[in-house]
N, C-alpha and C positions, 0 to 999 in steps of 0.2 A: 504494500500500500504506500505509494509515494505521498509524502507530506511536504508541502511547500508553504513556508511562512515568509511573507513580504513585510519588511519593516519600512515604513515611510512616514513622512511628516503629514500631519493633519491638513485638510483643506481640499481634498478631492471630492467630487460629487459622488453620490451613490452609483450613478450611471458609469462614471469613469472606473470606479472600483470593480463594478460587476464586469465591465469589459476587460479589465486587466486580469481578473481571476479566470474568466472564460478563455482568454488567450493563453494563459499559463496552463490551464487544464488541457487545451488542445496541444500545446507544445509537449507536455508530458506524455500524453497519449501517443502522439506522433513519434517522438524520439525514443521512448522507453517501451513502446508497444504495450502500455499498461491499460487494463480495462478502465474505461471512463468512470465507472461507478466506484473505482477504488482510489481515485485521485482526490486528495484533500488539499484545499488552498484556503488560507486565511490571511488577513491583514492585521498587523499590529501597528497602530498609529501612535505617533508621539507628537508632543507639542514642539513648536519651533524653538522653544527655550530649553528643551531637554535633549538637544542634539548639537554636537559640535564637530566640525571637520577642519583640519588645518588650523586649529586654534581660534576659529571664528564660529560663534553661535549661528545657527541657521536663521534666527530672527534678525541678527545683525547683518548677515549676508543678504537676506531678502530686502532689508531697508537700504543697504548700500547699492544693490543692483537697481532698485526702483529709482534711487536718486541719479544713478548713472544714466538710466534710460531717459529720465526726464531732462537731464542736461543735454543728452544727445539730441533729443527731439527739439529742444530750444535752439541748439546750434544749427540743426537742419532747417528749422523755420527761419532763422535769421539769415541763412545763406541763400534762401530762395529769393529770386528777384521779385520785387513787388509788381503786381499787375497794375497797380494804380499809376496812372500817368504814362505807362509804356504805350498804351494804345493811342494816346494823343500825339506821340512822338514824332 
């Protein structure tokens, strides 16, 4: 009986988790030739303040990446030529 435990941060929708578990089940059946009804998959979720990688809390990483994305979007918007006045030109 194959047992698969997925550890991941909270925040995924029930639909995403169901799709993940279905895909894992399919992969186990296909690669191990295991009977589908013998495959067990479950998810263990953790808070983003209960996980650290490379010395950085996941919560801090998420905040840093959001700030970086916002800054990149601002730079991209500032770099776009303004359509105002160009048509008059």
